[in-house]
All heavy atoms as an XYZ file, in Angstrom:
756
protein
N       4.485    203.473    114.440
C       5.833    203.140    114.853
C       6.656    202.831    113.595
O       6.300    201.966    112.809
C       5.761    201.942    115.788
C       7.067    201.477    116.283
S       6.994    200.282    117.636
C       5.582    199.285    117.307
N       7.744    203.560    113.427
C       8.603    203.381    112.257
C       9.879    202.651    112.653
O      10.300    202.699    113.803
C       8.968    204.733    111.646
C       7.797    205.466    111.008
S       8.273    207.054    110.271
C       9.239    206.508    108.866
N      10.492    202.018    111.657
C      11.791    201.380    111.862
C      12.826    202.133    111.021
O      12.478    202.929    110.138
C      11.761    199.881    111.512
C      11.394    199.658    110.041
C      10.831    199.125    112.458
C      11.518    198.206    109.578
N      14.075    201.884    111.292
C      15.175    202.588    110.623
C      15.094    202.444    109.103
O      15.305    203.415    108.372
C      16.536    202.104    111.176
C      17.688    202.586    110.311
C      16.704    202.577    112.616
N      14.768    201.268    108.611
C      14.668    201.066    107.164
C      13.668    202.051    106.538
O      13.914    202.618    105.479
C      14.256    199.629    106.858
C      14.148    199.333    105.378
C      13.792    197.884    105.109
O      13.203    197.223    105.993
O      14.112    197.413    104.009
N      12.548    202.276    107.212
C      11.538    203.214    106.716
C      12.045    204.656    106.749
O      11.735    205.450    105.860
C      10.253    203.091    107.536
C       9.563    201.756    107.357
C       8.461    201.508    108.358
O       8.613    201.894    109.547
O       7.446    200.921    107.957
N      12.828    204.976    107.752
C      13.429    206.317    107.843
C      14.361    206.546    106.657
O      14.333    207.601    106.023
C      14.202    206.481    109.179
C      13.217    206.619    110.339
C      15.184    207.640    109.139
C      12.402    207.895    110.348
N      15.184    205.567    106.354
C      16.129    205.718    105.246
C      15.392    205.859    103.917
O      15.803    206.643    103.054
C      17.106    204.545    105.225
C      18.013    204.439    106.465
C      18.851    203.175    106.412
C      18.889    205.672    106.613
N      14.299    205.154    103.746
C      13.486    205.288    102.531
C      12.803    206.658    102.472
O      12.739    207.286    101.415
C      12.443    204.184    102.456
C      12.960    202.781    102.173
C      11.844    201.755    102.321
C      13.591    202.697    100.794
N      12.297    207.131    103.603
C      11.621    208.431    103.655
C      12.590    209.592    103.471
O      12.180    210.692    103.093
C      10.870    208.576    104.979
N      13.877    209.361    103.701
C      14.882    210.411    103.523
C      15.141    210.698    102.047
O      15.511    211.820    101.678
C      16.186    210.013    104.211
N      14.936    209.713    101.210
C      15.281    209.841     99.781
C      14.634    211.049     99.091
O      15.329    211.796     98.410
C      14.929    208.537     99.063
C      15.543    208.428     97.709
C      16.995    208.051     97.835
N      17.641    208.247     96.543
C      18.923    208.416     96.388
N      19.716    208.400     97.415
N      19.445    208.583     95.212
N      13.327    211.277     99.226
C      12.723    212.435     98.550
C      13.321    213.773     99.008
O      13.487    214.693     98.202
C      11.238    212.355     98.914
C      11.007    210.952     99.312
C      12.305    210.452     99.878
N      13.651    213.879    100.279
C      14.259    215.111    100.791
C      15.643    215.309    100.187
O      16.001    216.416     99.769
C      14.343    215.079    102.317
N      16.411    214.241    100.131
C      17.752    214.322     99.542
C      17.670    214.713     98.076
O      18.413    215.596     97.617
C      18.478    212.980     99.674
C      18.793    212.512    101.094
C      19.247    211.064    101.068
C      19.826    213.400    101.736
N      16.763    214.079     97.340
C      16.634    214.358     95.906
C      16.141    215.770     95.632
O      16.471    216.350     94.594
C      15.707    213.332     95.265
C      16.329    211.950     95.213
C      15.384    210.864     94.736
O      14.152    211.105     94.660
O      15.869    209.754     94.457
N      15.384    216.352     96.550
C      14.867    217.712     96.369
C      15.936    218.776     96.596
O      15.861    219.865     96.027
C      13.701    217.959     97.324
N      16.943    218.460     97.395
C      17.925    219.468     97.796
C      19.294    219.263     97.139
O      19.950    220.225     96.760
C      18.091    219.476     99.335
C      16.747    219.773    100.022
C      19.163    220.461     99.772
C      16.158    221.141     99.726
N      19.744    218.042     97.004
C      21.097    217.769     96.522
C      21.140    217.599     95.006
O      20.181    217.134     94.396
C      21.645    216.507     97.191
C      21.733    216.547     98.719
C      22.175    215.189     99.248
C      22.665    217.649     99.190
N      22.277    217.950     94.417
C      22.489    217.720     92.993
C      22.778    216.240     92.770
O      23.067    215.493     93.725
C      23.677    218.541     92.460
O      24.885    218.033     93.072
C      23.523    220.027     92.749
N      22.747    215.798     91.538
C      23.035    214.397     91.226
C      24.440    214.016     91.681
O      24.650    212.945     92.250
C      22.872    214.122     89.729
C      22.982    212.665     89.366
C      21.922    211.797     90.040
O      20.762    212.175     90.156
N      22.326    210.623     90.493
N      25.411    214.890     91.456
C      26.788    214.632     91.883
C      26.864    214.489     93.404
O      27.534    213.600     93.919
C      27.702    215.762     91.394
C      29.153    215.501     91.710
O      29.645    214.387     91.431
O      29.823    216.421     92.235
N      26.167    215.350     94.126
C      26.157    215.277     95.590
C      25.453    214.004     96.063
O      25.932    213.355     97.001
C      25.472    216.515     96.171
C      26.274    217.786     95.937
C      25.463    219.051     96.072
O      24.222    218.991     96.241
O      26.072    220.138     95.992
N      24.349    213.646     95.412
C      23.638    212.414     95.777
C      24.534    211.188     95.635
O      24.489    210.283     96.475
C      22.399    212.224     94.903
C      21.156    213.008     95.289
C      20.095    212.890     94.204
C      20.611    212.532     96.627
N      25.333    211.159     94.587
C      26.230    210.026     94.369
C      27.306    209.938     95.440
O      27.893    208.875     95.634
C      26.863    210.132     92.983
C      25.866    209.908     91.867
C      26.420    210.186     90.485
O      27.634    210.470     90.352
O      25.633    210.138     89.521
N      27.554    211.018     96.121
C      28.579    211.059     97.167
C      27.973    211.210     98.560
O      28.588    211.738     99.469
C      29.553    212.179     96.871
C      30.413    211.854     95.660
C      31.192    213.057     95.172
N      32.075    212.710     94.081
C      31.702    212.561     92.815
N      30.442    212.688     92.477
N      32.581    212.272     91.870
N      26.723    210.765     98.683
C      25.991    210.859     99.949
C      25.867    209.486    100.582
O      25.611    208.498     99.906
C      24.586    211.453     99.716
O      24.733    212.772     99.189
C      23.792    211.522    100.999
N      26.063    209.457    101.881
C      25.914    208.226    102.658
C      25.069    208.546    103.889
O      25.250    209.591    104.510
C      27.295    207.704    103.082
C      27.229    206.597    104.074
N      26.841    205.324    103.751
C      27.471    206.583    105.405
C      26.870    204.571    104.836
N      27.245    205.313    105.850
N      24.159    207.650    104.223
C      23.321    207.808    105.411
C      23.554    206.650    106.357
O      23.784    205.522    105.928
C      21.838    207.780    105.038
C      21.314    208.763    104.009
C      19.844    208.487    103.744
C      21.498    210.177    104.489
N      23.471    206.941    107.644
C      23.397    205.872    108.629
C      22.644    206.390    109.838
O      22.393    207.578    109.974
C      24.765    205.295    108.997
C      25.669    206.237    109.773
O      25.229    207.314    110.201
O      26.837    205.888    109.976
N      22.231    205.468    110.681
C      21.529    205.808    111.912
C      22.310    205.181    113.054
O      22.682    204.012    112.997
C      20.067    205.303    111.892
C      19.379    205.611    113.218
C      19.300    205.933    110.739
N      22.557    205.998    114.069
C      23.317    205.553    115.234
C      22.587    205.992    116.506
O      21.712    206.853    116.467
C      24.753    206.123    115.231
C      25.553    205.596    114.049
C      24.750    207.648    115.242
N      22.996    205.405    117.628
C      22.455    205.817    118.920
C      23.133    207.109    119.356
O      24.088    207.570    118.725
C      22.710    204.746    119.990
O      24.117    204.665    120.225
C      22.154    203.396    119.587
N      22.673    207.658    120.457
C      23.273    208.871    121.015
C      24.743    208.653    121.371
O      25.519    209.604    121.433
C      22.498    209.337    122.236
N      25.134    207.401    121.554
C      26.524    207.059    121.858
C      27.304    206.679    120.603
O      28.374    206.107    120.682
C      26.574    205.916    122.862
C      25.996    206.282    124.209
C      26.049    205.110    125.161
C      25.448    205.488    126.496
N      25.480    204.374    127.444
N      26.722    206.972    119.433
C      27.337    206.706    118.125
C      27.480    205.217    117.818
O      28.307    204.818    117.014
C      28.675    207.426    117.976
N      26.644    204.397    118.425
C      26.645    202.964    118.140
C      25.706    202.693    116.967
O      24.589    203.207    116.925
C      26.176    202.184    119.373
C      27.092    202.379    120.563
C      26.455    201.922    121.876
O      25.207    201.928    121.987
O      27.218    201.578    122.781
N      26.131    201.901    116.002
C      25.266    201.604    114.851
C      24.049    200.787    115.260
O      24.076    200.077    116.267
C      26.180    200.808    113.919
C      27.310    200.336    114.750
C      27.418    201.233    115.934
N      22.990    200.919    114.481
C      21.774    200.138    114.703
C      21.443    199.383    113.422
O      21.958    199.698    112.355
C      20.587    201.035    115.137
C      20.881    201.734    116.448
C      20.241    202.042    114.063
N      20.546    198.413    113.524
C      20.142    197.647    112.348
C      18.964    198.316    111.658
O      18.298    199.175    112.234
C      19.753    196.211    112.735
O      18.561    196.261    113.514
C      20.872    195.519    113.500
N      18.684    197.888    110.452
C      17.581    198.453    109.681
C      16.221    198.135    110.306
O      15.240    198.827    110.046
C      17.624    197.964    108.241
O      17.493    196.558    108.202
N      16.148    197.128    111.158
C      14.883    196.764    111.795
C      14.694    197.393    113.177
O      13.690    197.140    113.843
C      14.765    195.246    111.902
O      15.809    194.734    112.698
N      15.633    198.235    113.586
C      15.521    198.913    114.879
C      14.331    199.867    114.868
O      14.136    200.619    113.911
C      16.813    199.701    115.190
O      17.912    198.782    115.230
C      16.723    200.451    116.501
N      13.555    199.847    115.923
C      12.414    200.748    116.060
C      12.934    202.151    116.392
O      13.808    202.319    117.248
C      11.447    200.244    117.148
C      10.848    198.904    116.717
C      10.347    201.271    117.430
C      10.044    198.207    117.784
N      12.386    203.147    115.719
C      12.817    204.532    115.919
C      12.491    204.979    117.346
O      11.387    204.767    117.842
C      12.137    205.471    114.892
C      12.401    206.918    115.213
C      12.621    205.132    113.488
N      13.487    205.598    117.981
C      13.328    206.135    119.331
C      14.045    207.481    119.404
O      14.780    207.856    118.489
C      13.899    205.156    120.363
O      15.279    204.953    120.137
N      13.836    208.197    120.494
C      14.389    209.554    120.621
C      15.904    209.577    120.768
O      16.494    210.647    120.656
C      13.769    210.297    121.814
O      13.993    209.526    123.001
C      12.296    210.538    121.607
N      16.531    208.460    121.009
C      17.987    208.456    121.154
C      18.702    208.062    119.861
O      19.882    207.740    119.876
C      18.424    207.531    122.296
C      18.230    206.060    121.976
O      17.341    205.741    121.158
O      18.974    205.237    122.539
N      17.994    208.128    118.727
C      18.605    207.776    117.443
C      18.870    209.020    116.611
O      18.057    209.939    116.559
C      17.705    206.813    116.662
C      17.489    205.440    117.287
C      16.632    204.582    116.370
C      18.804    204.749    117.600
N      20.001    209.004    115.943
C      20.462    210.115    115.136
C      20.699    209.643    113.705
O      21.440    208.681    113.484
C      21.777    210.659    115.711
C      22.454    211.808    114.984
C      21.647    213.096    115.155
C      23.873    211.996    115.515
N      20.052    210.301    112.761
C      20.339    210.067    111.344
C      21.538    210.922    110.999
O      21.542    212.125    111.247
C      19.144    210.473    110.477
C      19.393    210.475    108.964
C      19.586    209.062    108.438
C      18.256    211.171    108.241
N      22.570    210.302    110.444
C      23.738    211.060    109.988
C      23.740    211.063    108.468
O      23.592    210.019    107.837
C      25.032    210.440    110.517
C      25.116    210.486    112.028
C      26.459    210.044    112.556
N      26.791    208.693    112.107
C      27.890    208.040    112.467
N      28.761    208.590    113.295
N      28.128    206.819    112.012
N      23.884    212.264    107.912
C      23.934    212.447    106.467
C      25.339    212.934    106.139
O      25.759    213.985    106.624
C      22.889    213.490    105.993
C      22.967    213.679    104.492
C      21.488    213.086    106.436
N      26.052    212.173    105.342
C      27.404    212.529    104.918
C      27.349    212.898    103.445
O      26.930    212.091    102.618
C      28.363    211.356    105.094
C      28.490    210.870    106.508
C      27.653    209.873    106.995
C      29.444    211.414    107.354
C      27.764    209.413    108.296
C      29.571    210.967    108.665
C      28.723    209.967    109.134
N      27.766    214.111    103.116
C      27.863    214.547    101.725
C      29.301    215.010    101.535
O      29.751    215.918    102.237
C      26.879    215.694    101.401
C      26.971    216.066     99.923
C      25.457    215.321    101.774
N      29.992    214.379    100.589
C      31.433    214.567    100.442
C      32.061    214.285    101.808
O      31.869    213.216    102.340
C      31.759    215.962     99.913
C      31.251    216.198     98.506
C      30.152    217.017     98.286
C      31.836    215.592     97.415
C      29.658    217.239     97.000
C      31.361    215.798     96.120
C      30.272    216.622     95.916
N      32.746    215.236    102.400
C      33.379    215.007    103.699
C      32.688    215.782    104.819
O      33.242    215.960    105.891
C      34.863    215.366    103.638
C      35.105    216.827    103.326
O      34.164    217.526    102.902
O      36.247    217.284    103.492
N      31.465    216.223    104.581
C      30.731    216.992    105.581
C      29.580    216.168    106.135
O      28.982    215.356    105.430
C      30.229    218.297    104.972
C      31.402    219.158    104.493
C      31.002    220.560    104.103
O      30.221    221.179    104.836
O      31.482    221.016    103.059
N      29.274    216.378    107.409
C      28.265    215.580    108.096
C      27.191    216.458    108.726
O      27.479    217.485    109.314
C      28.924    214.760    109.203
C      27.964    213.973    110.050
C      28.647    213.262    111.204
O      29.880    213.203    111.258
O      27.911    212.769    112.074
N      25.952    216.003    108.598
C      24.824    216.637    109.265
C      24.169    215.595    110.156
O      23.915    214.468    109.728
C      23.801    217.130    108.229
C      22.584    217.793    108.870
S      21.278    218.147    107.676
C      20.250    216.705    107.918
N      23.900    215.950    111.399
C      23.183    215.077    112.314
C      21.736    215.518    112.433
O      21.437    216.715    112.458
N      20.821    214.554    112.509
C      19.393    214.842    112.521
C      18.709    213.879    113.487
O      18.608    212.684    113.213
C      18.866    214.658    111.083
C      17.452    215.074    110.886
C      17.105    216.411    110.787
C      16.455    214.120    110.756
C      15.784    216.796    110.578
C      15.144    214.489    110.545
C      14.813    215.834    110.460
N      18.264    214.390    114.641
C      17.630    213.547    115.646
C      16.264    213.081    115.167
O      15.507    213.852    114.579
C      17.490    214.294    116.972
C      18.803    214.511    117.633
C      19.514    215.672    117.691
C      19.605    213.529    118.291
N      20.704    215.475    118.342
C      20.780    214.169    118.728
C      19.443    212.178    118.551
C      21.783    213.498    119.414
C      20.451    211.505    119.242
C      21.600    212.162    119.665
N      15.968    211.832    115.429
C      14.686    211.266    115.030
C      13.647    211.507    116.125
O      13.973    211.609    117.305
C      14.843    209.773    114.748
C      15.864    209.439    113.665
C      15.904    207.941    113.410
C      15.582    210.192    112.382
N      12.415    211.618    115.691
C      11.296    211.935    116.578
C      10.222    210.872    116.360
O       9.480    210.924    115.383
C      10.792    213.335    116.241
C       9.637    213.815    117.072
C       9.767    213.971    118.451
C       8.426    214.127    116.482
C       8.712    214.421    119.205
C       7.362    214.577    117.238
C       7.512    214.719    118.599
O       6.463    215.162    119.352
N      10.121    209.879    117.265
C       9.262    208.716    117.047
C       7.796    208.982    116.713
O       7.242    208.270    115.880
C       9.379    207.931    118.351
C      10.647    208.371    118.952
C      10.861    209.792    118.507
N       7.125    209.960    117.307
C       5.707    210.123    116.951
C       5.494    210.617    115.520
O       4.388    210.554    114.996
C       5.195    211.174    117.943
C       6.193    211.240    119.027
C       7.489    210.804    118.427
N       6.540    211.097    114.910
C       6.455    211.676    113.574
C       6.296    210.588    112.512
O       6.994    209.584    112.536
C       7.754    212.455    113.340
C       7.840    213.275    112.112
C       9.098    214.128    112.156
O      10.206    213.571    112.294
O       8.955    215.343    112.058
N       5.386    210.802    111.572
C       5.212    209.880    110.456
C       6.208    210.166    109.352
O       6.997    211.121    109.435
N       6.159    209.377    108.312
C       7.109    209.503    107.205
C       7.032    210.873    106.530
O       8.059    211.480    106.223
C       6.882    208.391    106.187
N       5.813    211.381    106.298
C       5.672    212.676    105.624
C       6.250    213.814    106.458
O       6.939    214.696    105.938
C       4.206    212.970    105.295
C       3.666    212.049    104.213
O       4.465    211.459    103.462
O       2.428    211.924    104.129
N       5.962    213.811    107.747
C       6.509    214.844    108.635
C       8.025    214.768    108.706
O       8.711    215.794    108.690
N       8.540    213.550    108.787
C       9.992    213.356    108.815
C      10.630    213.912    107.548
O      11.611    214.646    107.601
C      10.327    211.872    108.963
C      11.746    211.549    108.625
C      12.764    211.788    109.525
C      12.077    211.036    107.369
C      14.087    211.513    109.197
C      13.388    210.754    107.035
C      14.396    210.998    107.950
N      10.077    213.566    106.388
C      10.636    214.019    105.115
C      10.632    215.535    105.021
O      11.626    216.143    104.602
C       9.862    213.400    103.929
O       9.923    211.977    104.031
C      10.454    213.831    102.594
N       9.551    216.173    105.424
C       9.457    217.640    105.375
C      10.470    218.288    106.314
O      11.142    219.263    105.951
C       8.047    218.090    105.729
N      10.600    217.756    107.517
C      11.550    218.317    108.488
C      12.985    218.116    108.013
O      13.819    219.022    108.107
C      11.312    217.648    109.846
C      12.014    218.322    111.004
C      11.497    217.796    112.343
N      11.659    216.368    112.518
C      12.702    215.798    113.123
N      13.685    216.532    113.609
N      12.755    214.486    113.263
N      13.292    216.945    107.469
C      14.626    216.672    106.953
C      14.954    217.601    105.786
O      16.053    218.137    105.700
C      14.764    215.210    106.529
C      16.118    214.819    105.935
C      17.259    215.064    106.912
C      16.089    213.368    105.482
N      14.011    217.805    104.901
C      14.227    218.685    103.749
C      14.600    220.100    104.208
O      15.521    220.709    103.676
C      12.978    218.712    102.875
C      13.134    219.550    101.647
C      11.910    219.496    100.786
N      12.048    220.407     99.669
C      11.332    220.367     98.589
N      10.402    219.455     98.444
N      11.514    221.243     97.633
N      13.900    220.608    105.196
C      14.186    221.943    105.733
C      15.596    222.006    106.329
O      16.343    222.957    106.091
C      13.141    222.302    106.788
O      13.445    223.537    107.377
N      15.959    220.983    107.098
C      17.299    220.949    107.704
C      18.389    220.797    106.640
O      19.459    221.393    106.748
C      17.387    219.810    108.722
C      16.562    220.031    109.956
C      17.034    221.211    110.791
O      18.244    221.389    110.972
O      16.152    221.950    111.271
N      18.128    219.989    105.624
C      19.098    219.816    104.538
C      19.328    221.131    103.793
O      20.456    221.437    103.393
C      18.618    218.757    103.548
C      18.871    217.308    103.910
C      18.098    216.391    102.971
C      20.353    216.993    103.874
N      18.261    221.893    103.607
C      18.377    223.170    102.919
C      19.356    224.074    103.676
O      20.239    224.688    103.070
C      17.005    223.829    102.807
C      16.975    225.045    101.929
C      15.557    225.566    101.749
O      14.794    225.656    102.710
N      15.197    225.877    100.525
N      19.236    224.138    104.993
C      20.153    224.942    105.809
C      21.564    224.367    105.781
O      22.547    225.104    105.673
C      19.666    225.011    107.253
C      18.375    225.794    107.407
O      18.008    226.555    106.478
O      17.727    225.643    108.458
N      21.671    223.046    105.888
C      22.971    222.380    105.878
C      23.740    222.687    104.596
O      24.916    223.051    104.634
C      22.767    220.868    106.036
C      23.977    220.029    105.768
C      25.081    220.069    106.599
C      24.003    219.173    104.669
C      26.193    219.281    106.345
C      25.105    218.372    104.418
C      26.205    218.426    105.247
N      23.070    222.569    103.457
C      23.731    222.814    102.171
C      24.176    224.273    102.066
O      25.291    224.564    101.632
C      22.814    222.419    100.993
C      23.370    222.907     99.664
C      22.633    220.911    100.957
N      23.321    225.198    102.480
C      23.653    226.619    102.389
C      24.869    226.975    103.235
O      25.605    227.913    102.907
C      22.461    227.469    102.820
N      25.112    226.220    104.302
C      26.241    226.487    105.185
C      27.444    225.583    104.909
O      28.481    225.720    105.550
C      25.790    226.311    106.635
C      24.722    227.310    107.031
C      24.100    227.021    108.388
O      24.532    226.050    109.056
O      23.176    227.749    108.770
N      27.314    224.663    103.968
C      28.382    223.697    103.687
C      29.434    224.274    102.749
O      29.202    225.281    102.069
C      27.787    222.440    103.042
O      27.363    222.736    101.721
N      30.565    223.618    102.697
C      31.616    224.004    101.768
C      31.237    223.751    100.321
O      31.612    224.499     99.423
N      30.455    222.700    100.068
C      30.106    222.353     98.690
C      28.926    223.154     98.141
O      28.748    223.245     96.943
C      29.824    220.846     98.553
C      28.659    220.350     99.356
C      27.370    220.391     98.845
C      28.851    219.833    100.627
C      26.292    219.932     99.595
C      27.790    219.361    101.378
C      26.502    219.421    100.857
N      28.096    223.727     99.008
C      26.926    224.453     98.526
C      26.799    225.844     99.132
O      25.720    226.422     99.151
N      27.890    226.374     99.642
C      27.899    227.618    100.409
C      27.033    228.709     99.773
O      27.185    229.071     98.616
C      29.330    228.129    100.534
C      29.401    229.451    101.227
C      29.699    230.643    100.656
C      29.159    229.716    102.604
N      29.651    231.635    101.593
C      29.310    231.086    102.801
C      28.812    228.909    103.689
C      29.148    231.689    104.054
C      28.640    229.512    104.930
C      28.815    230.886    105.087
N      26.096    229.213    100.568
C      25.285    230.348    100.180
C      24.138    230.046     99.229
O      23.329    230.908     98.947
N      24.060    228.821     98.741
C      23.000    228.480     97.785
C      21.696    228.146     98.470
O      21.681    227.430     99.460
N      20.612    228.704     97.960
C      19.291    228.373     98.482
C      18.671    227.369     97.515
O      18.441    227.674     96.358
C      18.416    229.618     98.588
C      17.005    229.391     99.132
C      17.055    228.784    100.538
C      16.225    230.684     99.134
N      18.418    226.173     98.020
C      17.894    225.103     97.166
C      16.550    224.626     97.678
O      16.228    224.782     98.834
C      18.849    223.920     97.152
C      20.208    224.273     96.617
C      20.995    223.026     96.440
N      22.385    223.317     96.198
C      23.306    222.388     96.163
N      23.007    221.125     96.361
N      24.563    222.705     95.920
N      15.850    223.943     96.778
C      14.625    223.259     97.127
C      13.488    224.168     97.375
O      12.501    223.961     97.914
């Protein structure tokens, strides 16, 4: 069972593998419920939680999957980030990571 704080820590390697230093400096993460309500860092991960990744003015949503461990989460996030960057205004067409 993971908590939001652990999710945010596990996201870091995926972000660092895909984003440039400039993009990382302009990246913000948060976790909200399906109704876009904020949660605390000690909230237990459940299927109704969404990790939001903001890079510059673009946003990617990533649903959390409670049975997944930190390694699986990081790998899945990295794959989604790769697609997000390739389709974004700041990284259009680039294949990273």
